[in-house]
DOVONU-8942 format. One record per residue (C-alpha): residue in one letter; y, x, z. Coordinates in steps of 0.1 Angstrom, whole numbers, plus 5000, padded with zeros to 4 digits. Layout:
BEGIN
AYXZ...
//
This chain:
BEGIN
M212060384952R213260714967R210360914982W210061005018S213161145033V213160995068L216861055066G218560775084I215260635099L215160805133L217361025154T216061385153A214461535183V217261715201L216661995207L204262835213V201963225183A200763475161G197463635167C197164005176A194464205161V194064525182G193964825160P192365165164S192865285200Q191765565222R190365285245P188864945237P190764625245V190364485280A189164125284V190763985315R191363655333G194663735349E193964085363L194564415344L192564725351P194764995367A196065275346A194365615348P196165835373P198366095357S197266455356S198866665384A198466995366A202067005355G203566805384P204066425386A204466265351A206765985343D205065645346P204565525309D204065165320L207265135341L209964905327P213664935333G215164745363S216764415356E220564425358P222864155374V225163965350R228664105355T230663895330G230063615307P231363295291G232362995313F229462765315T230162395320D227562165336C225361975311T222361905333A222261535326D222561565288A219861845286T217261665308A217861335289A217361505256L214061655268A212861315280A213861155247A211961425228G208861355249T208961675268P210461585302L210761845330P207861845354S208361625385G209461815415R211362095397A215062065400L217162265375Q220862315369V221862345332G225162485319C226462505284A228862755267R229562915233L229263275221T231663375193V230263625169P231263745134A229963515107D228963825087R229564175103S229864325068R232564075058P235264045086D237263825063L234763545067G235763485103P233663385133A230563185140R229963005173L226562995188G225562765216L224362915249T222362725275R221962865310V219162725333T218862805369A217562675402P220362475419G222662705439A221463025422P223963315423A225963355391D225163725389R221363675389P219763885361A219563705327L216363635309V217563555273V215363315253L215263325215G213363035200D211662965167T213662785140G210562585130T209762435164D212062425194G215562565192S216662815217A218562565239R215562335243A213162625245A215162765274V215162445294T211462375286L210462725296A212462715328G210662395337R207262575333L208062925346P206263045377A208563025407T208563405411V210163435377L212663145380D213663285414R214563615398Y216363515366Q218863285352V217363165319I219863175290G218963025256M220963155226D221062935196R219763085163R221963085133G221762735117A220762555149G222562375178E226262455178D225862635144L223662355128L223062425091D223362095071C224362175036A221562075012P222061774990V219961495004D218061424971A217261784966R216061825001V213861514998A212361644965L211361974982L209961795012D208061534992A206361774966G202661694968P199561884960D199361724926R202561904915R201162254909D201562334872E204362544858A206362244846A206262084881M207262414897S210162444873R211462104883L211262214920L213162524911E216062314897R216262114929A216262444949R219162564927E221062254938V220562344975V221762704969Q224862584949D225962324975C225262555005N227162834989L230162614983L230062465018L229462785036S232162995018G230063305013T228063305046L224763175032T222963505037S224063535074Y221263295084R218563565089A216663745116A218964055113S221963835122S220163705153A219364065163D223064145161D223863835180L221563945208E223564265211S226764075212L225363865240R224364175260A227864305258T229263965268L227063955299G228164305308T224764465311A223564795297R220064645290L218964295283D215664125294V214363895266Y211663645259A211363555222V208963325204G207963275168D210563395143G212763445173A210363725182D210863865147A214663875153A214164025188A211864295174G214664385150W217064405179V214764635198A214364865168A218064875161H219164905197P216265065217G218665175245S219664805250A216164675256G215064605291R212064395299V211164245265V208363995257L207663905220D205463605217G203963545183P205963765159G205063765122D203764065103P206864285095T205064485069L204564195044D206864055018E206163774993P203863644982A201563825007R203563695036T203063335026E199463395018A198863525053T200763245070T198862985050A195563135060A196763115096A197662745092E194262655077A192662835107A194962645131F193862315115D190262405121S191162445158F192862105157A189861945142A187462115166A189561995196C189361645183T185661635176A184961795210S185461435223P183061165212A186060945207C187861155181P190060905163L189761095131G185961065131P183361335128D185161515100P188961535106R189561755075G187761495054Y189961225069V193161405061D191961495026E191261125019L194661025033V196461285012Y194661164981R195660804987L199260904993S199261104961R198460784942T200660554963A203260654988L203460465020P206660255023A208660335054G211560085050D215060115035G213660245002D211960535018A208260625017V205960875032T204361085004A201361325004G203661625006A205461475036A202261395054L201061755050Q204461875063A203861665094V200461805100R201462165096S204562125118L202561985148L199762245145A202162475163Q202262245194P198762175207A200261955235R201261715207W197861715189P196961365203E200261235189L199361385155Q195861225156S197360885164A199960915136L197361005110V195160715120A198060475119A199060605084G195460545073D195860185084G199160155065D201660225093P203960525086A205960515119G204060795136L204461035108V208060945104R208661035141V206961365136L208961445104A212361335116P213261655136Y212461865106G213761665076G215761395091P219461375101Q220361685121G216961825112R215762185109F214862195072D218062375060A217862645088V214162705083L214662735045A217662965048T216063195074R212763225055C214463295022N216963535036D214263735053T212363815021R213264014991V210763924964R211363604944V208563424925T208863254891P207562894885G204763044863E203763284891A203863014917A201662784895G199163064892L199163114930A198762744935G195662744914Q194163024934W195262904968V194162544964Q190562684964R191062904995F193562685014P192762335004L195162165027F198262385025G197762614995V199762424969G202562354994A202762725002A203162804965Q205862544962S207762694991L207963024972V209762844944A212162694969C213363044976G213663134940P217463084935W218363234969P220063574970S217663854977G217363915014G215964205033P213264315057V213164145091A213464465111P214264835104P211265055098G211265165135P213365235165Q216665405156G216865695180A214865735212P211965495216P212465175235P210765105269P207264945266V207464605249V204864325256V203764175223I201663865225G199563725196T197563395195A194363365175Q195163035158D198963035152P199862835122R203063035117A201763385115P198663595109Q196863765138S197964095125G201564015132A201664115168E199664435163R201864555135T205064465153A203764655183S202864955161R206264955144L208064955177A205965255188T205865145224G204464795219R201664675243T199564405227V198164095244R195763885224W195163525234Q192263345219G194063015219A196062805194G199662715187T202962905186G203963055220A201263155245Y203463195275P203063035301R200162825288T197363035302P196863215335C195863545318V198963565296T201163435325G199863715347V200663985322V204163855315E204863805352R203964165359A206364275332L209364045341V208964055379E207164375388G208464575359R205064695347A203664675312P199864665306S198565015303Q196164925274P195564635250V194564305267V192364015254C192863685271P190263405268P191163055255
//
């Protein structure tokens, strides 16, 4: 029987956050509930000083691709994915394509075409300033993220902008689907019992199959699926829209790409919000170690949210419930029909994937309870958008591997698995296995340049979330420090993407996007 693949079981879902640890500062962080303390008045000894918190004005869109109406398709896709637009908010959605070089260093490789999704209030003028959305490859793609965000934005923001989602490399119009099915399944299914060097070596062989097939299919463009390419694509979009500066909201690894764009093109940055970037100073295996620690902390938040109710379906000890379920699935996978089965490794993938979306935690609880009772359907629904047909697995793998330089051998991965299983009992072994999955990939490069190239950019709002399963809390602070003008906002919540989920964060971002003012000092927002 073939282990879990969920390939062919369900249609994939069609289409928020790293914590920010505030570092040494002249002033302490400010704890707020939606209001910032005013900046200290400038000294008048040498005449009026430039306002350091003022952001550039938003520019009207002057040119651009021809968008065709796709409102019905977009709203239907959101409803099918379980995230319909709020009642009472009417939106108009347009779709277009952006043509960019597949690899700017290899003109002979030809073009790539990225999907664009424009979301506005009905009847909005075509030259309204653009707020470009760059999504996370592991959660929502940019197109869905743009529509979802527009549905939740404060009216003051939606009345000011047209929201444009730009697909990341490997998603949407440029969907990456190149891995052999059996090799993909093997990497997805690897359970916590496969942690010795021999097991890691077998995973390495399956990873080689992925690289070989993807190289053949992509004709030399495999390394273009990386944050640096998305940074270049942002600059191409800015030029296409005919603006000197671009206003951007980016989340997750989309924030990593946008941070690279700000560093490489500081003069192109307008009002920029980075929500949940990773730590740009880390490479492997330190990067995976930090993100795995963050995922374990996020699971603790998930468990605490469940047990806060006397009717927690996972009982008084959710971690113990999941441990027991994983143990049982390690011994006997749960049949899912058509020769497929949900394995221990697949179940842990499902848990980790939904930790990024607290709104779906009740769904995860129900899926785990059903699996405990022998029904795999809930976990299959969770896993389908990631590993199923038209899923995100290939794009996530390519982006992660291309954005790191260090490769880990099976022996080294086995050693790390032995250490991490003690520190990260749920996700440690899987984290070590993911390092082996990148073993055969060409060596990538850093997510962003060391710092801004030229004059510093305008102030950049950098948001971190305390329990983000994707990135450590240090990610936002170190991203802000690397950009030199970053202004940190630390939310004591959970999930990937803090905006606009809390009034405090929403207030800070609205001041930046609408009023053009960045916070004058670090901000701490309550849960």
